[in-house]
N, C-alpha and C positions, 0 to 999 in steps of 0.2 A: 427496628428499622436496619437495613445492609449498613455492616459497617465497612467503610473504607478509610484504612489507613496505612500509613507506611511503617513495614519492616525496619526496626533499626538497624541497620547496618550502612468649429472645427474647421477653421481656415487651415489649408495645408502647411506645414513648417516648409520652408525652403530647402531645396535639395541638396545644400551646401553642408547643413547638419550632418554631423557625424558624431559617433559616441565612442568612447573608450571607457575603461574600468579606470576611476581615479586611484593614483597612489594615495592621496591623503584626502578622505570625503571632507576634510574643515577646509580646505581650499576652495571648494565650490561656492559659488555664488549664487545668490537667489535670483529668479527670472520674472518677470512682469507678464502679465496674461497676455497682454497683445491681441486681446479680440479671440483668441483662442478659447474653448471650453473649458471647464473650471479647474480641470488639471493644470497645476502650478507646482513645479519640482523645486523642492526645498533640502537644503542640506539636513540629512536626517540627525537625529539625536542619538542614534545608537550605534552600535560596532557592526551592524548586520552589513552581509557584502552590498556594493553601492556600484550602480551605472553613472556614469556621468560623459559627458560631451560637451565641445565648445562650439558655440555657435560661430561660424565663421565669418559672418558680417558683424557681430558687435563685438565678439571676441569675450562674451558672457558664459561662464562656466555654467553647467547644468549638472543637478544630481538627484536621482531617486534612488530609494531602496529595491535590491533586485531580490525579489523572491522565486524560490526555487525548492519544491518538498522534494524531489530529486536530487538536491546535493550539487545541481550544475551551476559551473561558476559563470559569473556575468560575462556575457558577448564581450570580446575586447573591440568588434566594430560593428556599429550600428547605423542605419539610414534610417531617414523618417519619410514614410509614405502614405499614400490614401488609395482611393478609390480609381484613380488613373494608373496603376501599377500594374503589369499583365502577369499571368501564371507564371508564365515563363520565365520571364525576367526574376521572379520573387523567389522561383524554387532555384534557378540559377545561382542567385545571391545567397541563398542559404547553404548551397552545396559548398559554396568557397567561404562558410563560416561569418556571413556578414547578417546580423540581425536585423529585422524589418519592425522598426516602430509605427504602431496604426496609429493613424489620425482621420482616417475616415468612417464610413457607416459600418456598425458593427457586424449587422448582417453579413455585409459586403466583406468583412473580413473571414467570416464562417465559409461562406463560399470558395475563398481564396485559400483557405487550410484545405477544404475538400479537394479542390484541384492541382496543390500541391501532392494531399495523398496520392491521388489518382497517378501522378508522375512518377512518385517514390516508388509506388507498385508496380509499374512497368518492368523494371528489372527483374528478370527471372532468376530466381534461385540458383546460388551455385550446386553442382552435383556433390552428393555428399558420399563418401567410401565407407560410412558404419554408422550407425544411430547415434554414438556419439559424437561424431563429425555432424552431423544433420543437426545436433543440439548446439554444437558450440558455433556452426554457421549460422542456424535459426538465431542464436541469441546477440550476434555479431551483427545479424541485418536489423533486428529490433532496436538494438542500441543507435546504430546509423540514422534509421527511419525518424528514431524519437529525437535525437539530436537536431537534424535537419527542419523535421517540422516544428521543432520547438523555437525555431527562430521567428516567428511571426510572435510580435510581443504586442500586450495590450497594458494601457495605464490604467492605473487605480488611485482614486483620491484617497485622503487618510481615513474618510468614511466608507472606504469600498465603493464608491460611486464611481461607474465606468464612465467619463467624459467624452462619448462618442456617441452618434446620431443612431437611434433604434437599439440601445444598449438595454439589456433585461437588469432587472435589481438582482445583484449577488451578495448583497450586504449580510445575509444570513449563511448564504455558503461558505463565503469567505471567514466570517468570523468563526464558524463550528471549525474550520481548519486552520484559521491563521491565529484566532484568539481577536482580542479587540484591535481596531484599527487606531494607530497612532501616526501614521506620517505615509505622504504620497510614494508609491512605489509601481514597479512595473512586472507584469508576470508573462509567460507565454501562455498563447491563445490556447493551447493544447492543453496545460495545466488548469487553464481557468475552466474548461470545459469539462474536465476530469472531476474538480470541485462540484460545478452545477450537477452531474451526472451522480456524485456522490451524496448529495444533499438529497436528491430526488429519491435515492434509494433508502437514506435515514428516514426520510418521511414516510415511504411508502413501506417498508420493511420487508422480512423475506419469510414466507410461509415456512412452516415448520410441522409438518405434520405428526412428528412426535411430541409436540407440546400441546397436541388437539387440536390445530388451526391458528395457534397465536403467532404472533410474528415477532422476529428479532430485527433490532434496527442498526444496523451497523453504521459505526461510525466513518468519517473520512479517516484513512490509513490502516482500518482494522480490519482485518481478513472477514469477508462474508460468507456466510453458511449457504451459499448458492449450489454448491454440490453438497447434496444432503443424504448422499449415502453412508459418508462416517456417520453423521447424527443418528440414522438410524442403525448402526450397527451398536451403539451405545445404550440406544432405546432399548434393545432386544435382547443383549447379552445377560446371562444369569448373574444376580447380584450377590455376591460373596458375603455381605453384610449390608444392613439399612441403616448402620449406626453413624456411618463418618465417610466422607470421600474428599479427597483432595484431586481439584481439577488443573492441572500443572499448565501455565499459558493460556490462561482461561477465555482471552481474545474477547468476543461479544459477549461471555457467559452462556453460548447454546448450550455446551455439553454440561456444566454447572445446572443450569434451568432443567435441564433433561433428567438427571441424577435427583434433582429434588420432586420433580413431577412424578418419579418412580417411585416415591417414598423414603429416599433417603434423609434422616432426621436433620442431619448438618453435612455442608457443604463449605470447603474451603476454596476458593478459586485464587490464583496466583498468577501475578504478569509484572514485567518489569516497565511495557510502555504505557506511559500516563493517560494515552487517548484509549487503550484497551481498558483499563481500569474503570477512565469516567464511563466507558461504554458500556462494560459490563454491568456496573453499578445500577445504570439506566435503564437497562433492559431487565434485570432481576427486579427493579422496584416498580416496573410497570405490569412485568409478571405476579405480583403480591407474593413474591417469595423471601420478604425480607427478614422472617422469622427463622430461615434455614439456612441462608446463604451468608457468608460472609466473603468479602473480595480483599484482597491485600497486595500490597506491593510487596515482592519477593523474588530472590534469584532461584527458579526452580520450585523448590520444596520449602513450604511453611514448616513451623518448628512441631517438633511430636512427629506421632506414628498414626497411621489410619489402616484400616481393613480394606480400602479399595482406595486407588490412586489413576489417576486416568491421564494420559499425555497425551496430544495429535501435535508433533512438531511438524515444522516445515520439511517438507516430503523430498527436497532434491537437494544433496550435498555439494553446492556450488556457491560460489561468494556473489553476494546481492550488488547491481551495479549501482543501486540506489537506496538509501535509508527504506523506501516505502515497499521493496521486495523483500524486506527482510521476514515475512510471514510466508512466503514461498520459497527461499534458499537459506539450508542452514549449513555455512561454510566449515569443512571437515565434519559435517555431521556435529557439533559441537553441542547441542541440546538435545540431539539423541543420545548421545553418549552420555551428556550430563544425568539425564534422566535414568537410562540405564545402570550407570554406577551407582547412584545414590538410590536407587530404588530401593533394594534389599536392609537397609537401615531406617527407612522412613515406614516401611511395612509392620502391620501388627501379624503376629505369630498366624499363619494359615491365610493371612490377607493376598489379594492380586493386583499387580500392576495391569491396567490395560493400556498398550501402546497400541495406538491408532497411525497406521503407515500405509502409504501406497508403495507398490513394486513399480511404479514408473521409473525410479532411478535405476533400477535393475535393466530396465528393458532399455534405458538410454546408454547403458553400460558405465553410470556413476557409481555403482556401488553394484556388489554381486550379493546374492542372497547369502553365500559362505561368509562373506563378511559380516554380514547382519547376524547372523547364528553365532559367529565368534565373538561380537561384541555380549549378545545376552551372556554368553558361556561364563565370557572373562568378567562379568558383573555377579557372578555368583546365582543367576538366575537359572530357572527351568522353565520350559513353556508348557503348560496344561490345556491347551487348547486355541482354537483360532477358528475365528468366523470371517468369512471372505463374503464380497460384494462386488459386482462388475459396476463401475461407473456408468451412467447413463448422460452424460452432458452432450452438447452437440459436436464438440469438437472430437469426441470417441468415434464417429461415424461419417467426420469430414474428410474425404481420402484426398482433397486439396490439400491439406493440413501438411507442414512438413514433416511433422513429428506424427503423423498418422500411425505408421505401424506400431511405435511405441504406445500411443494412447490407446489404438486397439486392444492390444495386449494387455493393459493395466489393470490390474485388481487392488482394492482395498480390503486392508486386514487389519483385525482387531484381534491382536497376540494377547493371550492371557498368561502372565506370568506370575510366578511365586520364587521366594526365595528358596536357594536349594537348602 
């Protein structure tokens, strides 16, 4: 078996109801259903963030758990609305920081979110003076857009039932992302739709030609190998040895699987994220690679040395704005530097380290090629080869993308490194 171990180290609510963040969730009182759908808000039994409000007519306090995978704090002001609210009103309130708890038809909520999205996209992007300026403005605009559209909220029962008309069954999608349900909660519709989409990707999987047409099934919050060019680089580079390989930051386990399929007798994949570890374990088991692959929790390197060590770190040296962005952003190039600085000490004599890295950050002005080469030099490493490939994803050819120039020039490389 693949070893997974831890390394020691719908009647509308009255319009006068308003929400606020409770100073003390234990002060919240239970509420009666009063003829509304199954959703009943009870004081949570955990220390998770909570959303609370007081019914102006009954002076009754209501509390529910607040869910946000992006780490967004619960809104301080919330109004309750149903199908009668207009898109203009909803968008204006969202821009003012007033969240909207939906009590109407679920499909109408989706249409409302689409209408709010169209209004958010009407604002033309600011002119950028440089690629770095364009990147910062784009992130700022995306953050504001996400904040505004995240103000449309959906209730969830303790079993992840959505107590709204024409609501889909999201029990499995929520369980995959949140774990077993324990209490009533509130989540933004935008996040909920993301969970549903991730669940569908997990069921369908991503076709990986380097695995002979087999599929990798990404879990929620784990970087999906939809951009297959970096996988192809690992599938084609000459192996220095087939005895042992380390896959640092294994994620879905796709690179570990490719190495095992290429005949590497033993592969050790490491990660620190619990979702990634579970995802890699599931994928590798499904592919029948249990005799070759070990998945462990570790900060970068496992114990020992290997003739081949592979790492595909996040490509952009910027601070993530939420936990789910950690697969994309590597603040201060911490993972990149950690891999390079520790590589020589974990390579066997004549072994190779494969660094898979896009130069997208260079085209954005976030890092220079000279800076990357200096990191490699300072780590006591030498470059023995490099394989390049041009990305083929849709944004690379979308002239309307605000980062088009950088995307069009992007090259993904596999740097073959040895200790000096």
